[in-house]
TORSE-465691 format. One line per 5 residues: number of its first residue (from 1); their letters; for each residue x, y, z of C-alpha. Coordinates in steps of 0.1 Angstrom, whole numbers, plus 5000, padded with zeros to 4 digits. Last residue first. Layout:
NUM = a = X/Y/Z  ...
//
This chain:
211 = sadvp = 5618/5940/0483  5581/5936/0490  5572/5939/0453  5536/5952/0453  5512/5928/0437
206 = klsah = 5497/5939/0403  5466/5917/0396  5455/5911/0432  5464/5946/0443  5445/5961/0413
201 = tlaaa = 5414/5940/0421  5416/5950/0458  5418/5987/0448  5388/5984/0425  5365/5966/0450
196 = rlvrv = 5378/5989/0477  5361/6018/0460  5327/6001/0464  5335/5993/0501  5346/6029/0508
191 = llqel = 5314/6043/0492  5292/6019/0512  5308/6028/0545  5303/6065/0539  5267/6060/0529
186 = elqne = 5261/6040/0561  5277/6068/0581  5255/6094/0564  5222/6076/0570  5199/6085/0540
181 = iqvah = 5197/6052/0522  5171/6052/0494  5194/6056/0464  5173/6065/0434  5171/6037/0409
176 = hvsgr = 5187/6039/0374  5221/6035/0391  5211/6001/0404  5235/5979/0383  5265/6000/0395
171 = vrtal = 5254/5995/0431  5250/5958/0425  5285/5954/0410  5302/5974/0437  5284/5953/0463
166 = ildaa = 5294/5920/0447  5331/5931/0446  5327/5941/0483  5312/5907/0492  5341/5889/0474
161 = keneg = 5366/5908/0495  5349/5900/0528  5344/5864/0517  5382/5862/0513  5386/5865/0550
156 = gngrl = 5355/5873/0570  5322/5854/0572  5306/5888/0579  5310/5898/0543  5286/5870/0532
151 = adiee = 5260/5883/0557  5267/5918/0545  5258/5908/0510  5226/5891/0521  5215/5921/0542
146 = lldef = 5225/5945/0514  5203/5929/0487  5173/5951/0489  5195/5982/0491  5211/5971/0459
141 = plgre = 5179/5977/0439  5167/5944/0426  5173/5925/0394  5189/5894/0409  5220/5885/0389
136 = lltkq = 5247/5890/0414  5229/5873/0443  5221/5842/0421  5257/5840/0409  5271/5839/0444
131 = kkfir = 5292/5808/0437  5311/5827/0410  5322/5854/0435  5332/5827/0460  5354/5811/0434
126 = gvetg = 5369/5844/0423  5377/5853/0459  5394/5819/0463  5415/5827/0432  5416/5811/0397
121 = dwldr = 5395/5837/0380  5397/5871/0398  5400/5891/0365  5374/5870/0347  5347/5872/0375
116 = fmksp = 5354/5909/0381  5349/5917/0344  5318/5895/0341  5302/5912/0372  5312/5946/0360
111 = qtgqg = 5290/5941/0329  5298/5953/0293  5327/5929/0285  5364/5927/0291  5383/5937/0322
106 = glarv = 5419/5945/0315  5429/5968/0344  5415/5998/0325  5381/5980/0324  5383/5976/0362
101 = vqeva = 5391/6014/0364  5361/6022/0343  5338/6001/0364  5351/6018/0395  5342/6052/0380
96 = vsmgq = 5306/6039/0375  5304/6027/0411  5319/6061/0422  5291/6079/0404  5265/6059/0423
91 = ldsqm = 5281/6068/0456  5286/6104/0445  5249/6108/0438  5240/6094/0472  5266/6118/0488
86 = gaira = 5251/6148/0470  5216/6138/0480  5228/6136/0516  5244/6170/0513  5212/6186/0500
81 = hgyef = 5195/6182/0534  5216/6210/0550  5251/6213/0562  5283/6204/0543  5310/6181/0557
76 = ahkef = 5299/6149/0540  5293/6168/0507  5330/6178/0505  5340/6143/0514  5319/6129/0485
71 = sqlrh = 5332/6154/0461  5369/6146/0469  5361/6109/0465  5343/6115/0432  5371/6137/0419
66 = fiadq = 5399/6112/0428  5380/6082/0412  5373/6103/0381  5410/6107/0378  5413/6074/0359
61 = fnerl = 5437/6087/0333  5458/6055/0332  5490/6069/0348  5471/6087/0375  5449/6057/0384
56 = fvgfe = 5479/6034/0384  5499/6057/0407  5469/6057/0431  5468/6019/0431  5505/6018/0438
51 = rvqde = 5499/6041/0468  5470/6018/0480  5493/5987/0478  5521/6005/0496  5497/6016/0524
46 = sldpa = 5486/5980/0528  5452/5967/0518  5440/5935/0536  5445/5949/0571  5432/5983/0559
41 = rltrv = 5443/6015/0542  5415/6026/0520  5404/6061/0530  5436/6076/0544  5456/6061/0516
36 = lrevq = 5432/6074/0490  5434/6109/0504  5472/6107/0503  5469/6097/0466  5447/6127/0460
31 = eadwd = 5472/6151/0476  5501/6137/0456  5481/6142/0424  5472/6177/0433  5508/6188/0441
26 = pwive = 5503/6220/0460  5509/6253/0442  5510/6281/0469  5520/6257/0497  5545/6238/0475
21 = ltrhm = 5559/6272/0465  5567/6280/0501  5583/6247/0510  5563/6225/0533  5564/6218/0570
16 = gsgqf = 5555/6254/0580  5575/6279/0598  5580/6303/0569  5603/6310/0540  5612/6273/0534
11 = giten = 5629/6268/0501  5632/6295/0475  5661/6277/0457  5645/6242/0460  5612/6254/0446
6 = ieefs = 5630/6272/0418  5649/6241/0409  5618/6218/0411  5598/6243/0390  5624/6240/0363
1 = m = 5648/6268/0355
//
């Protein structure tokens, strides 16, 4: 008998919302996709788009995204000074994982900036991204560029998407510098924005069929 058959046969043996075997052996993939939905769902990223992104990650062996997000949340709820260091490390690790996802989406080259530029070519986001060439290529820690990146994001619309692509690129380019930000809420916002860069790129390349 398959697990599905046994699971159906045993059914609900308690008062919970899930079958008994689903409680004992939860579906890890499904849990991680739900985590993604809770983290990324936004006006410019629908629940369906995020779920499709999660399916893409699973099918293309990009589980590092799931592990980094899970680790980041674990550190966020710990106590003691070490949790901030853990969140800083996860932010940098997430930027590397995002680079690998963008490469799995068809990005070519060794730099995330080139991959984003090519994959978004022909779109308004791509045009804004190209226009910000100076911001992309300045060899500074990303913290020193945040004010300018946030100013671009504040213009709204496609500028917001382009700013998150730039942020992901700059965090990835600064991994040889120690993260200086220690405010937990700011670190949480940064991680979501870096992860959004990959989800937005996936949504742009693989639109969800509304039908």
